N, CA, C and O atoms as CSV, one atom per row, in Angstrom:
chain,resi,resn,atom,element,x,y,z
A,1,MET,N,N,-124.761,6.281,-35.122
A,1,MET,CA,C,-124.950,5.245,-34.121
A,1,MET,C,C,-126.410,5.275,-33.673
A,1,MET,O,O,-126.907,6.316,-33.243
A,2,SER,N,N,-127.084,4.158,-33.769
A,2,SER,CA,C,-128.485,4.093,-33.398
A,2,SER,C,C,-128.651,4.040,-31.884
A,2,SER,O,O,-127.733,3.691,-31.141
A,3,LYS,N,N,-129.847,4.397,-31.462
A,3,LYS,CA,C,-130.141,4.363,-30.037
A,3,LYS,C,C,-130.016,2.928,-29.532
A,3,LYS,O,O,-130.543,2.000,-30.147
A,4,GLY,N,N,-129.321,2.751,-28.418
A,4,GLY,CA,C,-129.139,1.419,-27.855
A,4,GLY,C,C,-127.922,0.697,-28.383
A,4,GLY,O,O,-127.651,-0.431,-27.970
A,5,SER,N,N,-127.176,1.319,-29.291
A,5,SER,CA,C,-125.987,0.688,-29.831
A,5,SER,C,C,-124.902,0.625,-28.768
A,5,SER,O,O,-124.738,1.564,-27.989
A,6,LYS,N,N,-124.165,-0.473,-28.730
A,6,LYS,CA,C,-123.129,-0.672,-27.713
A,6,LYS,C,C,-121.725,-0.562,-28.306
A,6,LYS,O,O,-120.760,-0.987,-27.669
A,7,GLU,N,N,-121.589,-0.003,-29.509
A,7,GLU,CA,C,-120.281,0.027,-30.167
A,7,GLU,C,C,-119.296,0.971,-29.495
A,7,GLU,O,O,-118.089,0.805,-29.674
A,8,LYS,N,N,-119.753,1.947,-28.735
A,8,LYS,CA,C,-118.856,2.879,-28.059
A,8,LYS,C,C,-118.327,2.341,-26.724
A,8,LYS,O,O,-117.503,2.989,-26.079
A,9,TYR,N,N,-118.789,1.182,-26.318
A,9,TYR,CA,C,-118.357,0.597,-25.048
A,9,TYR,C,C,-117.065,-0.203,-25.238
A,9,TYR,O,O,-116.824,-0.783,-26.297
A,10,THR,N,N,-116.250,-0.220,-24.193
A,10,THR,CA,C,-115.013,-0.992,-24.248
A,10,THR,C,C,-115.318,-2.469,-24.030
A,10,THR,O,O,-116.414,-2.839,-23.608
A,11,ALA,N,N,-114.330,-3.298,-24.326
A,11,ALA,CA,C,-114.494,-4.742,-24.124
A,11,ALA,C,C,-114.741,-5.045,-22.647
A,11,ALA,O,O,-115.523,-5.931,-22.304
A,12,LYS,N,N,-114.063,-4.296,-21.782
A,12,LYS,CA,C,-114.236,-4.501,-20.336
A,12,LYS,C,C,-115.671,-4.198,-19.917
A,12,LYS,O,O,-116.257,-4.939,-19.127
A,13,GLN,N,N,-116.237,-3.117,-20.437
A,13,GLN,CA,C,-117.609,-2.768,-20.094
A,13,GLN,C,C,-118.594,-3.814,-20.607
A,13,GLN,O,O,-119.562,-4.154,-19.927
A,14,LYS,N,N,-118.342,-4.316,-21.801
A,14,LYS,CA,C,-119.224,-5.344,-22.361
A,14,LYS,C,C,-119.164,-6.621,-21.522
A,14,LYS,O,O,-120.183,-7.269,-21.283
A,15,THR,N,N,-117.952,-6.972,-21.078
A,15,THR,CA,C,-117.786,-8.158,-20.236
A,15,THR,C,C,-118.493,-7.965,-18.900
A,15,THR,O,O,-119.163,-8.875,-18.413
A,16,GLN,N,N,-118.344,-6.776,-18.304
A,16,GLN,CA,C,-119.014,-6.496,-17.038
A,16,GLN,C,C,-120.524,-6.630,-17.186
A,16,GLN,O,O,-121.183,-7.227,-16.336
A,17,ALA,N,N,-121.072,-6.078,-18.260
A,17,ALA,CA,C,-122.512,-6.141,-18.487
A,17,ALA,C,C,-122.979,-7.592,-18.617
A,17,ALA,O,O,-124.025,-7.964,-18.085
A,18,LYS,N,N,-122.203,-8.401,-19.321
A,18,LYS,CA,C,-122.584,-9.806,-19.506
A,18,LYS,C,C,-122.582,-10.547,-18.168
A,18,LYS,O,O,-123.491,-11.328,-17.887
A,19,LEU,N,N,-121.557,-10.299,-17.341
A,19,LEU,CA,C,-121.482,-10.956,-16.032
A,19,LEU,C,C,-122.622,-10.521,-15.120
A,19,LEU,O,O,-123.204,-11.339,-14.408
A,20,ILE,N,N,-122.938,-9.234,-15.146
A,20,ILE,CA,C,-124.042,-8.726,-14.328
A,20,ILE,C,C,-125.367,-9.304,-14.816
A,20,ILE,O,O,-126.229,-9.672,-14.017
A,21,GLU,N,N,-125.517,-9.379,-16.125
A,21,GLU,CA,C,-126.739,-9.948,-16.708
A,21,GLU,C,C,-126.913,-11.406,-16.276
A,21,GLU,O,O,-128.008,-11.815,-15.888
A,22,ASN,N,N,-125.838,-12.185,-16.344
A,22,ASN,CA,C,-125.912,-13.588,-15.915
A,22,ASN,C,C,-126.277,-13.698,-14.439
A,22,ASN,O,O,-127.027,-14.591,-14.044
A,23,SER,N,N,-125.749,-12.795,-13.632
A,23,SER,CA,C,-126.042,-12.799,-12.206
A,23,SER,C,C,-127.530,-12.555,-11.955
A,23,SER,O,O,-128.147,-13.230,-11.131
A,24,TYR,N,N,-128.095,-11.586,-12.672
A,24,TYR,CA,C,-129.526,-11.318,-12.524
A,24,TYR,C,C,-130.357,-12.517,-12.966
A,24,TYR,O,O,-131.344,-12.862,-12.316
A,25,GLU,N,N,-129.966,-13.149,-14.058
A,25,GLU,CA,C,-130.719,-14.297,-14.558
A,25,GLU,C,C,-130.688,-15.460,-13.573
A,25,GLU,O,O,-131.672,-16.186,-13.428
A,26,LYS,N,N,-129.542,-15.636,-12.890
A,26,LYS,CA,C,-129.454,-16.688,-11.869
A,26,LYS,C,C,-130.416,-16.429,-10.718
A,26,LYS,O,O,-130.895,-17.363,-10.075
A,27,ARG,N,N,-130.696,-15.151,-10.463
A,27,ARG,CA,C,-131.606,-14.784,-9.381
A,27,ARG,C,C,-133.068,-14.809,-9.806
A,27,ARG,O,O,-133.955,-14.501,-9.010
A,28,GLY,N,N,-133.319,-15.175,-11.059
A,28,GLY,CA,C,-134.689,-15.337,-11.516
A,28,GLY,C,C,-135.286,-14.139,-12.237
A,28,GLY,O,O,-136.491,-14.120,-12.490
A,29,VAL,N,N,-134.491,-13.151,-12.572
A,29,VAL,CA,C,-134.982,-11.993,-13.318
A,29,VAL,C,C,-135.059,-12.386,-14.782
A,29,VAL,O,O,-134.210,-13.133,-15.269
A,30,GLY,N,N,-136.063,-11.893,-15.489
A,30,GLY,CA,C,-136.224,-12.207,-16.902
A,30,GLY,C,C,-135.036,-11.746,-17.735
A,30,GLY,O,O,-134.289,-10.857,-17.329
A,31,CYS,N,N,-134.871,-12.350,-18.889
A,31,CYS,CA,C,-133.715,-12.085,-19.759
A,31,CYS,C,C,-133.638,-10.623,-20.187
A,31,CYS,O,O,-132.579,-10.003,-20.097
A,32,LYS,N,N,-134.762,-10.070,-20.653
A,32,LYS,CA,C,-134.779,-8.692,-21.135
A,32,LYS,C,C,-134.513,-7.712,-19.989
A,32,LYS,O,O,-133.742,-6.764,-20.139
A,33,THR,N,N,-135.155,-7.948,-18.853
A,33,THR,CA,C,-134.969,-7.079,-17.686
A,33,THR,C,C,-133.544,-7.171,-17.172
A,33,THR,O,O,-132.955,-6.160,-16.787
A,34,ALA,N,N,-132.985,-8.375,-17.162
A,34,ALA,CA,C,-131.611,-8.567,-16.691
A,34,ALA,C,C,-130.629,-7.789,-17.568
A,34,ALA,O,O,-129.688,-7.175,-17.063
A,35,LYS,N,N,-130.852,-7.820,-18.869
A,35,LYS,CA,C,-129.967,-7.102,-19.793
A,35,LYS,C,C,-130.066,-5.594,-19.564
A,35,LYS,O,O,-129.047,-4.903,-19.546
A,36,GLN,N,N,-131.287,-5.078,-19.388
A,36,GLN,CA,C,-131.479,-3.655,-19.140
A,36,GLN,C,C,-130.783,-3.226,-17.852
A,36,GLN,O,O,-130.069,-2.223,-17.825
A,37,ARG,N,N,-130.995,-3.990,-16.796
A,37,ARG,CA,C,-130.387,-3.658,-15.505
A,37,ARG,C,C,-128.864,-3.726,-15.573
A,37,ARG,O,O,-128.173,-2.911,-14.962
A,38,ALA,N,N,-128.349,-4.693,-16.312
A,38,ALA,CA,C,-126.897,-4.837,-16.434
A,38,ALA,C,C,-126.290,-3.602,-17.081
A,38,ALA,O,O,-125.293,-3.077,-16.586
A,39,TRP,N,N,-126.871,-3.130,-18.174
A,39,TRP,CA,C,-126.329,-1.947,-18.842
A,39,TRP,C,C,-126.545,-0.687,-18.010
A,39,TRP,O,O,-125.720,0.226,-18.046
A,40,GLN,N,N,-127.647,-0.628,-17.263
A,40,GLN,CA,C,-127.851,0.505,-16.360
A,40,GLN,C,C,-126.744,0.556,-15.312
A,40,GLN,O,O,-126.239,1.628,-14.979
A,41,THR,N,N,-126.374,-0.611,-14.798
A,41,THR,CA,C,-125.317,-0.694,-13.792
A,41,THR,C,C,-123.980,-0.273,-14.377
A,41,THR,O,O,-123.239,0.485,-13.750
A,42,VAL,N,N,-123.665,-0.756,-15.570
A,42,VAL,CA,C,-122.405,-0.386,-16.221
A,42,VAL,C,C,-122.372,1.124,-16.470
A,42,VAL,O,O,-121.345,1.765,-16.249
A,43,ASN,N,N,-123.483,1.692,-16.924
A,43,ASN,CA,C,-123.539,3.134,-17.176
A,43,ASN,C,C,-123.349,3.928,-15.886
A,43,ASN,O,O,-122.668,4.953,-15.880
A,44,LYS,N,N,-123.946,3.456,-14.798
A,44,LYS,CA,C,-123.815,4.169,-13.530
A,44,LYS,C,C,-122.368,4.119,-13.033
A,44,LYS,O,O,-121.859,5.108,-12.505
A,45,GLN,N,N,-121.710,2.976,-13.199
A,45,GLN,CA,C,-120.347,2.812,-12.709
A,45,GLN,C,C,-119.342,3.599,-13.536
A,45,GLN,O,O,-118.400,4.168,-12.985
A,46,SER,N,N,-119.528,3.640,-14.844
A,46,SER,CA,C,-118.494,4.219,-15.702
A,46,SER,C,C,-118.929,5.476,-16.442
A,46,SER,O,O,-118.112,6.102,-17.117
A,47,GLY,N,N,-120.177,5.851,-16.332
A,47,GLY,CA,C,-120.632,7.054,-17.017
A,47,GLY,C,C,-120.965,6.848,-18.475
A,47,GLY,O,O,-120.995,7.820,-19.229
A,48,GLY,N,N,-121.216,5.631,-18.904
A,48,GLY,CA,C,-121.597,5.361,-20.283
A,48,GLY,C,C,-120.434,4.879,-21.110
A,48,GLY,O,O,-119.399,4.474,-20.581
A,49,GLY,N,N,-120.615,4.928,-22.426
A,49,GLY,CA,C,-119.572,4.479,-23.331
A,49,GLY,C,C,-118.302,5.289,-23.150
A,49,GLY,O,O,-118.354,6.509,-22.994
A,50,GLU,N,N,-117.176,4.621,-23.170
A,50,GLU,CA,C,-115.897,5.288,-22.916
A,50,GLU,C,C,-115.481,6.140,-24.100
A,50,GLU,O,O,-115.641,5.759,-25.260
A,51,LYS,N,N,-114.942,7.309,-23.770
A,51,LYS,CA,C,-114.362,8.181,-24.773
A,51,LYS,C,C,-112.851,8.039,-24.679
A,51,LYS,O,O,-112.351,7.335,-23.801
A,52,SER,N,N,-112.123,8.690,-25.562
A,52,SER,CA,C,-110.669,8.612,-25.490
A,52,SER,C,C,-110.193,9.241,-24.189
A,52,SER,O,O,-110.776,10.216,-23.714
A,53,GLY,N,N,-109.146,8.690,-23.621
A,53,GLY,CA,C,-108.698,9.113,-22.306
A,53,GLY,C,C,-108.073,10.487,-22.271
A,53,GLY,O,O,-108.290,11.222,-21.307
A,54,ALA,N,N,-107.301,10.872,-23.285
A,54,ALA,CA,C,-106.534,12.108,-23.227
A,54,ALA,C,C,-107.417,13.349,-23.297
A,54,ALA,O,O,-107.085,14.362,-22.683
A,55,GLY,N,N,-108.508,13.302,-24.011
A,55,GLY,CA,C,-109.292,14.504,-24.222
A,55,GLY,C,C,-110.473,14.667,-23.298
A,55,GLY,O,O,-111.374,15.453,-23.592
A,56,ARG,N,N,-110.499,13.958,-22.203
A,56,ARG,CA,C,-111.668,14.008,-21.332
A,56,ARG,C,C,-111.455,14.998,-20.196
A,56,ARG,O,O,-111.181,14.598,-19.064
A,57,ASP,N,N,-111.578,16.255,-20.485
A,57,ASP,CA,C,-111.433,17.273,-19.461
A,57,ASP,C,C,-112.786,17.555,-18.823
A,57,ASP,O,O,-113.818,17.590,-19.493
A,58,VAL,N,N,-112.752,17.751,-17.535
A,58,VAL,CA,C,-113.954,18.118,-16.796
A,58,VAL,C,C,-113.867,19.611,-16.530
A,58,VAL,O,O,-112.815,20.119,-16.143
A,59,SER,N,N,-114.965,20.306,-16.738
A,59,SER,CA,C,-114.952,21.747,-16.554
A,59,SER,C,C,-114.768,22.097,-15.079
A,59,SER,O,O,-115.089,21.298,-14.198
A,60,ALA,N,N,-114.257,23.277,-14.822
A,60,ALA,CA,C,-114.047,23.739,-13.454
A,60,ALA,C,C,-115.379,23.809,-12.712
A,60,ALA,O,O,-115.444,23.526,-11.516
A,61,LYS,N,N,-116.425,24.182,-13.414
A,61,LYS,CA,C,-117.753,24.269,-12.800
A,61,LYS,C,C,-118.227,22.888,-12.349
A,61,LYS,O,O,-118.797,22.753,-11.266
A,62,ALA,N,N,-117.998,21.870,-13.168
A,62,ALA,CA,C,-118.404,20.513,-12.818
A,62,ALA,C,C,-117.599,19.984,-11.633
A,62,ALA,O,O,-118.144,19.312,-10.757
A,63,LYS,N,N,-116.296,20.291,-11.607
A,63,LYS,CA,C,-115.460,19.866,-10.476
A,63,LYS,C,C,-115.923,20.510,-9.187
A,63,LYS,O,O,-116.018,19.850,-8.152
A,64,ARG,N,N,-116.212,21.801,-9.251
A,64,ARG,CA,C,-116.651,22.533,-8.068
A,64,ARG,C,C,-117.962,21.953,-7.537
A,64,ARG,O,O,-118.120,21.758,-6.332
A,65,ALA,N,N,-118.896,21.680,-8.445
A,65,ALA,CA,C,-120.186,21.116,-8.041
A,65,ALA,C,C,-120.001,19.737,-7.408
A,65,ALA,O,O,-120.665,19.410,-6.424
A,66,ALA,N,N,-119.103,18.934,-7.970
A,66,ALA,CA,C,-118.862,17.596,-7.426
A,66,ALA,C,C,-118.253,17.679,-6.034
A,66,ALA,O,O,-118.624,16.907,-5.149
A,67,ARG,N,N,-117.316,18.610,-5.828
A,67,ARG,CA,C,-116.702,18.762,-4.505
A,67,ARG,C,C,-117.731,19.215,-3.479
A,67,ARG,O,O,-117.747,18.716,-2.354
A,68,GLN,N,N,-118.588,20.155,-3.858
A,68,GLN,CA,C,-119.606,20.642,-2.938
A,68,GLN,C,C,-120.579,19.527,-2.571
A,68,GLN,O,O,-120.947,19.370,-1.407
A,69,GLU,N,N,-120.984,18.772,-3.556
A,69,GLU,CA,C,-121.934,17.679,-3.312
A,69,GLU,C,C,-121.300,16.621,-2.417
A,69,GLU,O,O,-121.956,16.086,-1.524
A,70,SER,N,N,-120.036,16.322,-2.653
A,70,SER,CA,C,-119.330,15.343,-1.849
A,70,SER,C,C,-119.230,15.811,-0.399
A,70,SER,O,O,-119.432,15.030,0.531
A,71,GLY,N,N,-118.919,17.083,-0.220
A,71,GLY,CA,C,-118.831,17.652,1.123
A,71,GLY,C,C,-120.157,17.613,1.844
A,71,GLY,O,O,-120.198,17.349,3.046
A,72,ARG,N,N,-121.240,17.871,1.140
A,72,ARG,CA,C,-122.573,17.819,1.751
A,72,ARG,C,C,-122.916,16.403,2.215
A,72,ARG,O,O,-123.471,16.206,3.297
A,73,ARG,N,N,-122.574,15.417,1.371
A,73,ARG,CA,C,-122.846,14.033,1.766
A,73,ARG,C,C,-122.052,13.658,3.005
A,73,ARG,O,O,-122.572,12.991,3.900
A,74,ALA,N,N,-120.786,14.085,3.064
A,74,ALA,CA,C,-119.947,13.772,4.221
A,74,ALA,C,C,-120.501,14.442,5.469
A,74,ALA,O,O,-120.525,13.834,6.539
A,75,ALA,N,N,-120.944,15.687,5.344
A,75,ALA,CA,C,-121.498,16.401,6.491
A,75,ALA,C,C,-122.789,15.758,6.966
A,75,ALA,O,O,-123.031,15.661,8.169
A,76,ASP,N,N,-123.618,15.317,6.030
A,76,ASP,CA,C,-124.870,14.667,6.399
A,76,ASP,C,C,-124.623,13.347,7.120
A,76,ASP,O,O,-125.431,12.924,7.948
A,77,ALA,N,N,-123.512,12.701,6.805
A,77,ALA,CA,C,-123.195,11.422,7.437
A,77,ALA,C,C,-122.758,11.617,8.890
A,77,ALA,O,O,-122.870,10.704,9.708
A,78,ARG,N,N,-122.260,12.817,9.200
A,78,ARG,CA,C,-121.822,13.106,10.562
A,78,ARG,C,C,-122.959,13.760,11.316
A,78,ARG,O,O,-123.162,14.969,11.211
A,79,VAL,N,N,-123.690,12.985,12.064
A,79,VAL,CA,C,-124.803,13.501,12.844
A,79,VAL,C,C,-124.272,13.904,14.216
A,79,VAL,O,O,-123.621,13.108,14.892
A,80,ILE,N,N,-124.546,15.125,14.621
A,80,ILE,CA,C,-124.079,15.607,15.914
A,80,ILE,C,C,-124.742,14.780,17.017
A,80,ILE,O,O,-125.954,14.560,16.999
A,81,GLY,N,N,-123.940,14.329,17.965
A,81,GLY,CA,C,-124.448,13.510,19.053
A,81,GLY,C,C,-124.450,12.034,18.725
A,81,GLY,O,O,-124.820,11.208,19.559
A,82,SER,N,N,-124.044,11.702,17.529
A,82,SER,CA,C,-124.016,10.307,17.121
A,82,SER,C,C,-122.735,9.652,17.605
A,82,SER,O,O,-121.730,10.328,17.826
A,83,ASP,N,N,-122.770,8.352,17.766
A,83,ASP,CA,C,-121.573,7.607,18.154
A,83,ASP,C,C,-120.537,7.621,17.042
A,83,ASP,O,O,-119.357,7.375,17.291
A,84,ARG,N,N,-120.972,7.908,15.804
A,84,ARG,CA,C,-120.040,7.916,14.681
A,84,ARG,C,C,-119.122,9.126,14.721
A,84,ARG,O,O,-118.031,9.100,14.151
A,85,VAL,N,N,-119.559,10.194,15.395
A,85,VAL,CA,C,-118.722,11.380,15.500
A,85,VAL,C,C,-117.774,11.179,16.668
A,85,VAL,O,O,-118.209,10.914,17.788
A,86,GLN,N,N,-116.503,11.301,16.413
A,86,GLN,CA,C,-115.504,11.072,17.454
A,86,GLN,C,C,-115.516,12.242,18.419
A,86,GLN,O,O,-115.384,13.400,18.023
A,87,LYS,N,N,-115.677,11.917,19.691
A,87,LYS,CA,C,-115.688,12.951,20.707
A,87,LYS,C,C,-114.368,12.896,21.451
A,87,LYS,O,O,-114.029,11.871,22.042
A,88,VAL,N,N,-113.625,13.981,21.428
A,88,VAL,CA,C,-112.322,14.037,22.074
A,88,VAL,C,C,-112.379,15.124,23.136
A,88,VAL,O,O,-112.784,16.255,22.868
A,89,ALA,N,N,-111.967,14.765,24.339
A,89,ALA,CA,C,-111.961,15.743,25.415
A,89,ALA,C,C,-110.881,16.781,25.132
A,89,ALA,O,O,-109.808,16.434,24.638
A,90,PRO,N,N,-111.149,18.045,25.438
A,90,PRO,CA,C,-110.129,19.072,25.203
A,90,PRO,C,C,-108.931,18.888,26.123
A,90,PRO,O,O,-109.080,18.481,27.275
A,91,ARG,N,N,-107.757,19.186,25.616
A,91,ARG,CA,C,-106.545,19.083,26.428
A,91,ARG,C,C,-106.344,20.378,27.200
A,91,ARG,O,O,-106.557,21.469,26.672
A,92,HIS,N,N,-105.937,20.245,28.436
A,92,HIS,CA,C,-105.684,21.424,29.247
A,92,HIS,C,C,-104.181,21.612,29.400
A,92,HIS,O,O,-103.430,20.648,29.547
A,93,ARG,N,N,-103.767,22.839,29.363
A,93,ARG,CA,C,-102.348,23.130,29.544
A,93,ARG,C,C,-101.980,23.008,31.017
A,93,ARG,O,O,-102.779,23.296,31.907
A,94,ALA,N,N,-100.780,22.585,31.237
A,94,ALA,CA,C,-100.299,22.548,32.617
A,94,ALA,C,C,-100.107,23.988,33.094
A,94,ALA,O,O,-99.581,24.831,32.368
A,95,SER,N,N,-100.530,24.245,34.295
A,95,SER,CA,C,-100.397,25.612,34.807
A,95,SER,C,C,-98.926,25.917,35.093
A,95,SER,O,O,-98.119,25.004,35.271
A,96,ALA,N,N,-98.588,27.196,35.137
A,96,ALA,CA,C,-97.210,27.629,35.346
A,96,ALA,C,C,-96.723,27.335,36.755
A,96,ALA,O,O,-95.517,27.259,36.987
A,97,SER,N,N,-97.657,27.168,37.712
A,97,SER,CA,C,-97.241,26.927,39.100
A,97,SER,C,C,-96.779,25.499,39.340
A,97,SER,O,O,-96.172,25.223,40.375
A,98,ASP,N,N,-97.043,24.592,38.425
A,98,ASP,CA,C,-96.641,23.177,38.608
A,98,ASP,C,C,-95.189,22.969,38.436
A,98,ASP,O,O,-94.708,21.843,38.559
C-alpha cells in the first residue's frame, strides 16, 4: 500500500471525508487543502484506517495511560473556587438533646 492510499478506510470514513471536504470548499478553502483537512479530521476521529473489529486489543499499558490522562483533564477542568465546582454545605447531625 503506497503512502496516502485510502484503501484501508471503510466506506463510512470515505463518505465522512468527502462531506467534510465539501464543507471546507463551501467556506472558501482550496481544493487540495480541503481534502487534506478532511482526511486529518477523519483520522483524528477514528484513529486512521479501520482494522478488523475482533482483533483490536488495546494493551493494559495503553489503557492505564488513557485513564490517567482522562483523569488529569477532568481535574484540570475543576478549578478550586470556580463556580463550576459544586459547593455543598456540610450536613450537621442533630444533637442527642433534641
